[in-house]
C-alpha positions as CSV (number, residue, x, y, z in Angstrom):
1,M,9.5,-0.8,4.5
2,Q,9.8,-1.5,0.8
3,A,6.3,-2.5,0.7
4,Y,5.0,0.7,1.9
5,R,7.4,2.3,0.1
6,D,5.8,0.5,-3.2
7,L,2.0,1.8,-2.3
8,F,3.3,5.2,-3.4
9,V,5.1,5.4,-6.1
10,T,4.5,5.9,-9.8
11,V,3.4,2.0,-11.4
12,R,5.4,1.1,-14.9
13,T,4.6,-0.8,-17.5
14,E,8.3,-2.0,-18.0
15,S,9.8,-5.0,-16.4
16,N,13.2,-3.5,-15.2
17,A,14.5,-3.2,-11.4
18,S,14.1,0.5,-11.1
19,F,10.8,0.2,-11.4
20,T,7.6,-0.8,-9.9
21,T,5.3,-2.9,-11.4
22,Q,1.4,-2.8,-11.0
23,S,2.5,-6.4,-9.6
24,D,5.0,-5.2,-7.2
25,Q,2.2,-2.5,-6.1
26,D,-0.7,-5.2,-5.9
27,Q,1.7,-7.7,-3.8
28,A,2.8,-4.7,-1.1
29,I,-0.8,-3.9,-1.1
30,T,-1.5,-7.6,-0.1
31,F,1.4,-8.0,2.1
32,L,-0.1,-5.0,3.9
33,T,-3.4,-5.5,4.3
34,D,-4.3,-9.2,4.6
35,R,-5.8,-10.7,6.9
36,A,-4.8,-14.0,6.8
37,G,-2.5,-16.6,4.9
38,A,1.0,-16.6,3.9
39,Y,1.6,-12.8,3.4
40,A,-0.1,-12.1,6.3
41,Q,2.4,-14.7,8.3
42,H,5.2,-12.9,6.9
43,R,4.0,-9.4,7.8
44,N,3.4,-10.6,11.2
45,A,6.7,-12.7,11.9
46,L,8.7,-9.4,9.9
47,C,7.1,-7.2,12.4
48,A,7.4,-9.1,15.4
49,L,11.6,-8.8,15.1
50,I,11.1,-5.0,15.5
51,G,8.2,-5.4,19.0
52,W,5.5,-4.1,16.3
53,D,1.8,-6.4,16.2
54,G,1.6,-7.0,12.4
55,D,-2.2,-7.1,12.9
56,V,-2.4,-3.5,14.0
57,L,-0.4,-2.3,11.3
58,A,-2.2,-4.1,8.9
59,A,-5.7,-2.3,10.6
60,R,-4.0,0.8,10.5
61,I,-3.3,-0.1,6.2
62,R,-6.6,-1.0,5.6
63,A,-8.5,2.2,7.3
64,M,-6.1,4.6,5.6
65,M,-7.1,2.9,2.4
66,D,-10.7,3.3,3.4
67,G,-10.1,6.7,4.0
68,D,-7.9,7.6,7.1
69,N,-5.4,10.3,6.4
70,F,-2.0,8.9,5.1
71,A,0.7,11.4,6.3
72,P,3.0,12.9,3.8
73,P,6.5,11.0,4.1
74,T,7.8,13.2,5.7
75,P,6.8,16.3,8.2
76,D,8.6,19.3,6.8
77,A,7.6,18.1,3.1
78,T,7.3,21.0,0.7
79,P,3.7,22.3,-0.8
80,A,4.8,20.0,-4.2
81,T,5.7,17.0,-2.0
82,V,2.4,16.9,-0.4
83,E,0.8,17.3,-3.6
84,R,2.2,14.4,-5.3
85,H,1.5,12.5,-2.1
86,A,-1.8,13.5,-2.2
87,A,-2.4,12.1,-6.0
88,A,-0.5,9.1,-5.0
89,V,-3.2,7.9,-2.2
90,E,-5.7,8.7,-4.8
91,R,-4.3,6.1,-7.5
92,L,-3.3,3.8,-4.8
93,R,-7.1,4.2,-2.7
94,E,-8.3,3.2,-6.2
95,R,-6.6,0.3,-6.7
96,W,-7.4,-0.8,-3.3
97,H,-11.0,-0.7,-4.1
98,T,-10.2,-2.7,-7.3
99,L,-8.4,-5.4,-5.7
100,K,-11.1,-5.4,-2.4
101,N,-14.2,-5.5,-5.0
102,P,-12.9,-7.5,-8.6
103,R,-16.2,-9.3,-8.9
104,H,-17.6,-5.6,-8.8
105,N,-15.2,-4.3,-11.4
106,R,-15.2,-6.6,-13.8
107,A,-19.3,-6.5,-13.7
108,A,-18.9,-2.4,-14.3
């Protein structure tokens, strides 16, 4: 799933088809975590095509955003891959909390 991949790539400020922008990542976060609305409906429809429950997927992603383990992308990941993944997860969680609490973050 492209949206899941977009969670972990390095965000670039350039607008280039080979980069993931902050807007792309924010859309991926919204698509994968929203409880209702157009993104949630689209996620659920796509998940239904392969027999998944999109709401269960979203709940699992939200739990990982809030601290549950995000497994490395491959079971035989090298130590360097695991380290890069951990750094990406940390950046992702910071962005999740920023998006989840926009008023609190503006006041800070």
